[in-house]
N, C-alpha and C positions, 0 to 999 in steps of 0.2 A: 528558379527565382523565388525569393523570399516573399511571404505573404503575411497579412495581419493574422494574429492568432484568434482562433475561434474557441472560446472557452465553454461553449454550450455543453458538450459531453463531459468535460472535465468538472464543471460546476455540478452537473447532475449526479455524477457518480462519486466524485472526490471532494466536492464542496470547497474548491480552490478557485479564486478569481480575483481580479483587481478590485471589483466593487465590494467583495466580501458577502457575508451572510445578511439576509434580510432582517431577521429577528435574532439578535445575538444574546444569548444567556450570560455569556462570560467571555472575555477576551484578554490576551496577554501578548505583549511584544515577544516574539519567539525567542529573542536573545536572552530573555529572562528565564527561559526554560533551564538555562545553565546554572541559575541560582537554586540551590537545593530546597530552599523554603518555598520558592515560587513553583518549582516543579511539583513538589508535594501538594501544594494548593490546587494545582491543575488536576492531579490525579484524584484528590479528594472530591473535587467538583464532578469529574467524570464518573467516579464511583458512586456518587450520591444519586445521580440521574439513572444509572444502570442498576441501582439496588445491588451493588457489588458486595460480596461478602469478605473482601480483602483488597489488596492493591494489585493482584495479578491481572485482573481484567482491565482496569484503567491503564496500567503500564503497557499491556499488550495493545490495546486499541489506540492509545496515544502514540506509542512507538511506531506502529505500522503506518502512521500518517507519512513517515519519511519514505516508505515504499511509494505511497501515492504521489508525493512530489516528484520522485524519480521517474515514475511511469508517465506522469504528465509531460516531463521533458522529452522522454523517448517518443511519445505520441506526437508532440509538436514538431519534433525533428522529422518524423516520417510524413506528417500531414502538411507541414508548412516550411520545411527546410530551415527552421529556426529553433533554438533552444533558449532557455532563460538562465541567467545567473541567479542563484537562489541562496544568497547568504542569509543568515538568521536575522540580521538587522533589517532586512527588507520584507520580513514576513510577520504577520500577526496571527497567532493561533486563536481560533474562534470556536466556541461551542454553540450549537443551535438545536433546539428541540423540534422534532418533526413528528407530530401526532403521538406516537408511542415509543419513539426512540431518539437517541442523541446522535447528532452528527459532529464530527470533529474535522474542522477544515482550516483553511488559511486565507487571509487577505493578503494580496501581494501589493506592496506599497509602490513599487516602480518596476515597469517591464524593461529590464535590461537584456537586450537581445544578443544572441550569438548566432550569426548566419552560418549555415552549413554549406561548404563547397559542393559542387557537382561531381568533381573527380573522386572516385571511391577512396583512393589512398589518403587524399587530403581530408575527406569527410571523416574517415575512420579516426585520423589523428585528432581532429577537432573534438569529435564526440568523446574519445578517450580522455583527452585533457579536461573537457568540461565536466565529465562524470567523476573523474578523480578529484577535481576541486570540490564538487558537490558532496561526495562521500566523506572526504577528509574534513571540510570546513563546516558542513551542515549536518549531515546524517550521523556521523560517528559521535560528535559532541552531544547532539540532541538525544540520540538513543541512549548513550551511556548515562547522561543525567536522569533521563526518565527511569532507566533501569535502577539506578541507585536510589531514586526517591521511592520507587515501588518495592525495593528489597528483592529484586529479581536479577537474574543474569542477563546481560544483553543478548545472549544466544537465543533466549526465549522469543525475542523480537526478530532478530536477523534470520532465524531458521525458518520463519514463515514465508520469507520472500521467494524461495524457490518454487513452491507450488502456486503462489499468488501470480507470479509473472506468466507462468504457462496457462493459468486459467484465464487471465485477461487477454493474452495473445489469441487463445482459442475463441474467446468471445468476439474479438475484432474480426477474426477470420470468418466465423459463422453467422454473426448477427449484423454486421454493418454493411455487407454487400459491396465492399470496395477492395477487391483483390489486389489492386495495385498499392493501396495503403498497407494492407496486411503484409505483402511481400517486402515492402520498404521497411516496415516496423521490425519484421523478423530479421532482416539483413542487418539493420542497425543494432538489434539486440545482441547479435553475435560479437559486436565490439565490447559490449558490457560483459558477456560471458568470458571474454578473453582477458579481462582485467586481472592482474595477479592478486592473490589473496592478501598480499601486503598492503594493497590500497585500502582494504577494509579493516586492516589490523586484526585479521582473523586467520585461522588455519586453513580456511578455504573460502573461495568466492561464494557468497550465499546465493547468488543467482544461478549457479551451476547445479542443476537438478534434473533428474530423469523422472518425469511424471508417472504416477501409477494411477490406474483407473479402477473405479468400482461402479456397480450398476446404480442407475438413478431411478428409484421407484416412482418418482413423479413424472417420469417420461418413459414408460415401458413400451416395447420390450428391449429397445436398443439404446436407450439413453445412457450416458455415462457421466460420472463426476471425477474430477481429479481429486485424489486423496490429498489432504492437506499435508504439507511437509513438517508442520509442527502444530501443536494445539494453540488455538487463538484465545483460550481461557473464557470462552463465551458461557461456559457452565458455572463459572465462579460468580454467581449471583443468586439472589433469593429464587428458589424453585427452578434453578437453572438446569439445563441438560446439555450434553455434548452435541456438537454439530454432527450430522449424519456422516460426513466425510472426515471426522476427526481421526487422526492416526492413533489416538489413545483408546478408541473404542474397540472392545473385544469383538471378534467375529460373531459370537453368539448374540451380543448386544445389538449389533448392526442388523443381523437377520431379524431379530425381534422387532426393531424399528421398521425395517423394510416391510414386514408383514402388516404392521399397523398402518403404514402409509398406503399399501396396496388395498387394505380393507376400507380405508377412508375414501380412497378414489372410487372403489366399486359402489 
């Protein structure tokens, strides 16, 4: 049975909701991201607040909001047996400052629901169709426009999705304490993994990824991190440094960072 959507977790982690941000620094109707000048304006605004040294970081951070929208829908499908149609003209991109960092999120103008059937074959068909529409009509044009405005390849954005999806699936499994939700989420995700590469207009489906693990020095001795599937460009800012689980970090660099963290913990 379909249920009303609970945005509490989605708003906390992804800053997406019908009511939008409480204190908006900047906002733009999302369909205007397709205008090269407006897309550049957004990236400049993001870069300004992150003290970015170029357009790589703002393009990365803004582009991966489309991962957030997609996962929100996957989560709602598992939790509430409903998904949302998310055309760009029903979204407003918003920037909100939070203490010492910037959030990039969306206000949803209208909740246009897609109920999911109970029968597995029918459910898979509806999820596949809804996701194909979202990828083709929302994610692809949005990501490509942001990439052009930032002077980067769309691959830089898409390639981050593989590790991100496994990280968030693990978080749900380990932290929410709802195994039935986790099981349903992972079962529905298999439908996304099975989408052909052509849906994404890429050589491969970016959600198909085998996660690799590294030690988590903040949670010794058995804690693990999933290694990112691509660099998020977090270091491309004033006095920036790579994330500990950045795939571009050399083993010697990571070991040095690990020792620093262990020393600080001691």
